[in-house]
C-alpha positions in Angstrom: 20.0 26.4 -16.4 19.6 23.4 -14.1 17.5 24.1 -10.8 18.2 22.1 -7.9 15.6 21.2 -5.2 15.4 19.0 -2.1 13.6 16.0 -1.1 13.8 15.4 2.8 12.7 12.0 4.5 13.8 13.4 7.6 16.1 10.5 8.6 16.7 9.1 12.0 20.2 8.4 13.1 21.0 5.5 15.3 20.8 6.7 18.9 18.9 9.6 17.7 15.1 10.6 18.3 12.4 11.4 15.9 12.3 14.9 17.3 16.1 15.3 16.4 15.3 14.3 12.7 12.4 16.8 12.5 14.8 19.6 14.0 17.3 18.8 11.4 14.9 19.0 8.6 14.0 22.6 9.8 17.8 23.5 10.0 18.4 22.1 6.5 15.4 23.9 4.9 16.8 27.2 6.3 20.3 26.4 5.0 19.2 25.5 1.3 16.9 28.6 1.3 19.9 30.8 1.5 22.0 28.6 -0.9 19.5 29.2 -3.7 17.6 25.8 -4.0 14.2 26.0 -5.6 11.9 23.6 -3.8 11.8 21.8 -0.5 9.6 18.7 -0.4 9.1 16.6 2.7 8.0 12.7 2.4 5.4 10.9 4.3 6.1 7.6 6.2 4.4 5.9 8.9 5.3 3.7 11.9 8.9 3.9 11.0 12.2 4.0 13.1 14.2 5.3 10.4 11.9 8.2 8.8 10.4 10.6 11.0 7.8 12.6 8.9 4.2 11.3 9.3 2.4 14.6 8.7 3.9 16.6 5.8 1.3 19.3 5.8 2.3 20.4 9.3 5.9 20.2 8.5 5.2 22.3 5.3 3.6 25.1 7.3 6.5 25.3 9.7 9.3 25.2 7.0 7.2 27.8 4.9 7.1 30.1 7.9 10.8 29.8 8.5 11.9 30.4 4.9 11.7 33.2 2.2 12.4 32.0 -1.4 11.6 28.2 -1.3 8.6 26.7 -2.6 7.6 24.1 -0.1 5.6 20.9 -0.7 4.9 17.3 -0.1 6.9 14.6 -1.8 4.4 13.3 -1.4 1.1 13.1 0.4 0.1 9.4 0.2 -3.3 10.0 -1.3 -4.8 6.2 -0.8 -4.9 7.0 3.0 -7.1 10.0 2.7 -10.0 11.8 1.5 -9.5 14.0 -1.5 -11.6 16.6 -0.1 -9.6 16.9 3.1 -6.2 16.9 1.2 -7.6 19.7 -1.1 -8.8 21.8 2.1 -5.4 21.3 3.8 -3.5 22.6 0.7 -5.8 25.4 0.0 -5.2 26.5 3.5 -1.5 26.3 3.0 -1.8 28.4 -0.2 -3.8 31.0 1.5 -1.2 31.3 4.2 1.8 31.2 1.9 0.5 32.2 -1.5 2.7 31.1 -4.5 4.9 29.0 -2.5 3.1 25.7 -2.0 3.4 22.5 -4.1 0.9 19.5 -3.7 2.8 16.3 -4.5 0.9 13.0 -4.1 1.9 9.4 -4.5 0.2 6.1 -4.8 2.6 4.2 -2.4 1.5 3.6 1.1 4.8 4.8 2.7 4.5 2.0 5.3 3.7 -1.7 5.6 0.4 -3.1 5.0 -0.9 -3.3 8.5 -0.1 0.2 9.4 -1.7 1.2 6.1 -4.9 -0.6 7.3 -4.8 1.2 10.5 -4.8 4.5 8.6 -7.8 3.6 6.7 -9.9 1.0 9.0 -11.9 -1.2 6.9 -9.6 -1.2 3.9 -7.4 -3.8 2.4 -4.3 -1.7 3.4 -3.3 -0.7 -0.2 -6.1 0.9 -2.1 -4.1 1.4 -5.3 -6.9 0.6 -7.4 -8.7 3.9 -6.1 -5.8 6.0 -6.8 -6.9 7.3 -10.3 -10.3 8.4 -9.2 -8.8 9.9 -6.0 -6.4 12.0 -8.2 -9.4 13.2 -10.4 -11.4 14.1 -7.4 -8.5 15.9 -5.8 -7.9 17.9 -8.9 -11.7 18.9 -9.0 -11.7 20.1 -5.4 -8.5 21.9 -5.5 -9.4 23.8 -8.7 -13.1 24.1 -7.7 -14.1 22.5 -11.0 -15.9 19.2 -10.0 -17.9 17.8 -12.8 -21.5 18.8 -12.7 -22.5 15.1 -12.5 -20.2 14.3 -9.6 -22.0 13.2 -6.3 -20.4 15.9 -4.4 -20.6 18.8 -7.2 -22.1 21.0 -4.6 -19.1 20.6 -2.1 -16.3 23.2 -2.0 -12.9 22.9 -0.9 -12.1 26.2 1.1 -10.6 28.6 1.8 -10.8 29.8 -1.8 -8.3 32.3 -3.2 -6.8 33.7 -6.4 -4.1 30.9 -6.7 -4.0 27.2 -6.1 -1.2 24.9 -5.5 0.1 23.1 -8.6 -0.4 19.3 -8.5 2.4 16.9 -8.9 2.3 13.1 -9.2 5.3 11.1 -7.9 6.2 7.7 -9.1 8.8 5.1 -10.3 6.8 3.5 -12.9 5.0 4.2 -16.2 1.4 4.1 -14.4 2.2 7.3 -12.4 3.5 8.9 -15.6 0.6 8.1 -17.6 -1.8 9.4 -15.0 0.2 12.8 -14.6 -0.1 13.0 -18.5 -3.6 12.3 -18.5 -4.6 14.7 -15.8 -2.3 17.5 -16.9 -0.2 17.5 -13.8 3.5 17.8 -13.2 5.5 14.6 -12.9 8.5 13.7 -10.7 10.2 10.4 -11.3 11.8 8.6 -8.6 15.1 7.6 -9.9 16.4 6.9 -6.3 13.9 4.0 -6.1 14.2 2.7 -9.8 16.9 3.5 -12.2 15.6 1.3 -15.1 13.2 2.6 -17.9 12.8 6.1 -16.4 13.8 7.9 -19.4 11.1 6.0 -21.5 8.5 6.9 -18.7 9.4 10.7 -18.8 9.3 10.6 -22.6 5.9 9.0 -22.5 4.6 11.6 -20.0 5.7 14.4 -22.2 4.4 12.8 -25.6 1.1 12.0 -24.2 0.5 15.1 -21.9 -3.0 16.7 -22.0 -2.9 20.4 -21.0 -4.8 21.4 -18.0 -6.1 24.7 -16.9 -3.3 24.9 -14.2 -0.5 23.4 -16.4 -0.4 24.1 -20.2 2.9 22.4 -20.7 4.6 19.1 -19.1 6.9 19.8 -16.3 9.1 17.0 -15.2 11.4 16.8 -12.2 13.9 13.8 -11.5 14.4 12.8 -8.0 17.8 11.6 -7.4 19.9 10.2 -4.4 23.0 12.3 -4.3 25.8 12.6 -1.7 28.7 14.9 -2.2 31.8 15.6 -0.1 35.2 17.2 -0.8 36.7 13.8 -2.2 35.2 10.8 -3.8 36.6 8.5 -1.0 35.1 10.9 1.6 31.7 10.8 -0.1 31.7 6.9 -0.4 32.7 6.5 3.3 29.8 8.8 4.3 27.4 6.8 2.1 28.2 3.5 3.7 25.6 4.3 6.4 22.8 4.5 3.8 24.1 1.5 2.1 23.7 -0.6 5.1 20.4 1.0 6.1 19.2 0.2 2.5 20.4 -3.3 2.7 18.3 -3.9 6.0 15.4 -2.3 4.4 15.6 -4.8 1.6 15.6 -7.4 4.4 12.4 -6.1 6.0 14.5 -4.2 8.7 13.2 -0.6 8.9 15.5 0.9 11.6 17.6 4.0 12.2 20.4 5.0 10.0 23.7 3.4 11.4 27.0 5.3 11.9 29.9 5.1 9.5 31.8 3.0 12.0 28.8 0.4 12.3 28.6 0.3 8.5 32.3 -0.2 7.7 32.7 -2.8 10.3 29.5 -4.8 9.4 30.4 -8.4 8.3 28.9 -8.3 4.9 28.2 -11.6 3.1 29.0 -12.0 -0.6 25.3 -11.8 -1.5 24.9 -8.7 0.7 27.7 -7.1 -1.1 26.1 -7.8 -4.4 23.0 -6.3 -3.1 24.5 -3.2 -2.2 26.3 -3.0 -5.5 22.9 -3.1 -7.2 21.6 -0.3 -4.8 24.5 1.8 -5.5 23.5 2.1 -9.2 20.7 4.3 -8.1 22.9 6.7 -6.3 25.2 9.5 -7.5 28.0 9.8 -4.8 31.4 11.5 -5.0 33.4 14.8 -5.2 31.5 17.9 -6.6 33.2 17.5 -10.0 31.9 13.7 -10.1 28.6 14.3 -8.7 27.8 17.4 -11.0 28.9 15.5 -14.2 26.7 12.6 -13.3 23.8 14.6 -12.5 24.1 16.4 -15.7 24.2 13.3 -17.6 20.9 12.4 -16.0 19.3 15.8 -16.8 20.3 15.1 -20.3 19.1 11.5 -20.5 15.7 12.4 -18.9 15.3 15.8 -20.6 14.7 17.7 -17.4 16.1 20.8 -16.1 15.2 20.3 -12.4 16.6 17.7 -9.9 15.1 16.8 -6.5 17.9 15.7 -4.5 17.7 13.2 -1.7 20.8 13.3 0.7 21.1 11.1 3.6 24.1 10.3 5.9 24.8 9.8 9.6 26.3 13.1 10.2 23.9 16.2 9.8 26.6 18.6 9.1 27.9 16.3 6.3 24.5 16.3 5.0 24.4 20.0 5.0 27.8 20.3 3.5 26.7 18.1 0.6 24.0 20.5 -0.5 26.3 23.4 -0.1 29.0 21.9 -2.4 26.4 21.2 -5.0 25.0 24.6 -4.7 28.6 25.9 -5.4 29.1 23.6 -8.2 26.0 24.6 -10.0 26.4 28.2 -9.2 23.1 28.5 -7.6 24.1 31.7 -5.9 24.0 33.4 -9.3 20.2 33.3 -9.3 19.7 34.3 -5.7 
């Protein structure tokens, strides 16, 4: 059985506020909790006019308190900005408050521009990617309370302690993240919505080289996919025009709010821009329930996964909520509720 989960970037509509985007995240989480989705992961971005969540751990706590069935987590914490100890303490606290329902997903990307990244970590070069493997190792040690005896902080404990710990997932769109997840015995989520080339090889290498950890004995892979569903193919493609224009602008260095369908369909695209949009659309699954389900099942087979993390963005919130509802029906999620 294929499990469906949600990745929410808390998108901001043109004319809307950051507060509106966060309120819609909360409403969407409650809706998919009732529909039978498995997880709800919130993303981290900074200094953005298009994506609203800067502090996933606070949003996770609120979502978990408003839902009953969902596992709730970060997709993900941008670890390069933070102390592994502080992240471990935060997620141990969340696990204490919501036992058995918290996921700790971490990523290597900064989730912002270089200047903002430097402001988050004064004195750094703004990226810090070279420190990431060591940070992951330290984070795992603090979360599991198994820091190596020769570690300079071996006597430091991340509290509160408890019978359970949040499982660690590495998020990525390259072979480097997959290799780290395999080495450390973590779960791995591949971001197909960022990179649709070579991902099947990355996921296969992750499984082949997986080293069991105390927390995870077998490799666990999730595929993160952009998917937008409506009653008809034409309607879904119309709704997706907003994100198509937003993504084009992002490629041009413009991180603004999501435009309306009317703005997107009346935009005077150049031939080069239309080519760029066509390339971006190769990373999307858009259409009627039948078409989207069929394409998602093909991806599951190609990547050899049984869980999809669905990112859905369009200008109208009700259309976004409806997309998740249509896919829940198509995959018969209610049978497992």
